[in-house]
C-alpha positions as CSV (number, residue, x, y, z in Angstrom):
1,L,54.4,-11.8,-9.3
2,L,53.2,-11.2,-5.8
3,A,52.6,-14.9,-5.2
4,N,56.2,-15.7,-6.4
5,G,57.6,-13.0,-4.1
6,L,55.7,-14.4,-1.1
7,L,57.0,-17.9,-1.8
8,L,60.6,-16.6,-2.1
9,F,60.2,-14.7,1.2
10,A,58.8,-17.7,3.0
11,A,61.5,-20.0,1.6
12,S,64.2,-17.5,2.8
13,L,63.1,-18.2,6.4
14,I,63.9,-21.9,6.1
15,P,67.6,-21.6,7.0
16,F,66.8,-19.6,10.1
17,A,64.2,-22.1,11.3
18,T,66.6,-25.0,10.6
19,A,69.5,-23.4,12.4
20,F,67.2,-22.5,15.4
21,A,66.0,-26.1,15.6
22,G,69.5,-27.5,15.1
23,E,70.9,-25.5,18.0
24,A,68.3,-27.2,20.2
25,H,69.3,-30.6,18.7
26,W,65.7,-31.0,17.3
27,N,64.2,-32.0,20.6
28,A,62.9,-28.8,22.1
29,T,59.3,-27.7,21.7
30,V,59.6,-24.2,20.4
31,P,62.3,-24.7,17.7
32,V,60.5,-27.7,16.3
33,A,57.2,-25.9,16.3
34,A,58.9,-22.8,14.7
35,Y,60.3,-25.0,11.9
36,G,56.9,-26.5,11.3
37,L,55.3,-23.0,11.2
38,V,57.9,-21.9,8.6
39,M,57.2,-25.0,6.5
40,L,53.5,-24.4,6.9
41,V,53.9,-20.8,5.5
42,V,56.0,-22.2,2.6
43,S,53.4,-24.8,1.8
44,L,50.6,-22.2,1.8
45,A,52.7,-19.8,-0.3
46,F,53.4,-22.6,-2.8
47,A,49.7,-23.5,-3.0
48,N,48.9,-19.9,-3.6
49,L,51.4,-19.8,-6.4
50,R,49.9,-22.9,-8.0
51,R,46.4,-21.4,-7.7
52,C,47.6,-18.3,-9.6
53,A,49.3,-20.4,-12.2
54,A,46.2,-22.5,-12.7
55,R,44.1,-19.4,-13.2
56,C,46.5,-18.1,-15.9
57,A,47.2,-21.6,-17.5
58,P,47.0,-21.6,-21.3
59,D,44.9,-24.8,-21.5
60,A,42.8,-27.1,-19.3
61,A,45.4,-29.8,-18.9
62,A,47.9,-27.3,-17.4
63,A,45.3,-25.9,-15.1
64,T,44.4,-29.3,-13.9
65,A,48.1,-30.1,-13.2
66,H,48.5,-26.9,-11.2
67,R,45.4,-27.6,-9.2
68,R,46.6,-31.1,-8.4
69,E,49.9,-29.7,-7.1
70,M,48.0,-27.1,-5.2
71,R,46.0,-29.8,-3.4
72,K,49.2,-31.6,-2.5
73,S,50.6,-28.5,-1.1
74,L,47.5,-27.9,1.0
75,L,47.8,-31.5,2.3
76,F,51.4,-30.9,3.3
77,A,50.4,-27.7,5.0
78,A,47.8,-29.6,7.0
79,V,50.5,-32.0,8.1
80,F,52.8,-29.2,9.1
81,L,50.0,-27.6,11.1
82,C,49.4,-30.8,12.9
83,G,53.1,-31.1,13.5
84,C,53.2,-27.6,15.1
85,V,50.5,-28.7,17.5
86,A,52.2,-32.0,18.2
87,A,55.5,-30.3,18.9
88,H,54.0,-28.8,22.0
89,F,53.4,-32.3,23.4
90,E,56.1,-34.4,21.8
91,P,58.7,-32.8,19.4
92,R,59.8,-36.2,18.0
93,A,56.2,-36.9,16.9
94,A,56.2,-33.6,15.0
95,L,59.5,-34.5,13.4
96,L,58.0,-37.8,12.2
97,G,55.2,-35.9,10.6
98,Y,57.7,-33.6,8.9
99,A,59.7,-36.6,7.6
100,G,56.4,-38.1,6.4
101,V,55.8,-35.1,4.2
102,L,59.2,-35.6,2.6
103,L,58.5,-39.3,2.0
104,V,55.1,-38.7,0.5
105,S,56.5,-36.0,-1.7
106,A,59.1,-38.3,-3.0
107,W,56.5,-41.0,-3.6
108,F,54.4,-38.5,-5.6
109,R,57.4,-37.7,-7.7
110,R,58.1,-41.3,-8.5
111,R,54.5,-41.9,-9.6
112,R,54.6,-38.9,-12.0
113,P,54.5,-40.2,-15.6
114,A,57.5,-39.3,-17.8
115,G,57.1,-36.6,-20.3
């Protein structure tokens, strides 16, 4: 329950970070880094939720699926962390990394078997 609440709180910060970066037209250092920081927290909260779900899974197959999703979330968190650092040097490079997370996430979804 606590992991779900943490994820919901982190997700509630996304509109504020998006509006902050949008006001700067997505090319200022601090707003792009703040957006990446919020997305980093969301990714870590989602990984924590998946970890808790894997621990409480009814069978080994479900636990394995949750752990796989947790690893993906940690990978995305690492990209967002790198984007936060890159935003201080070149905000557009950070935005490319953030877009890369979206593309890789869509690619993972397309590879998921039906059923």
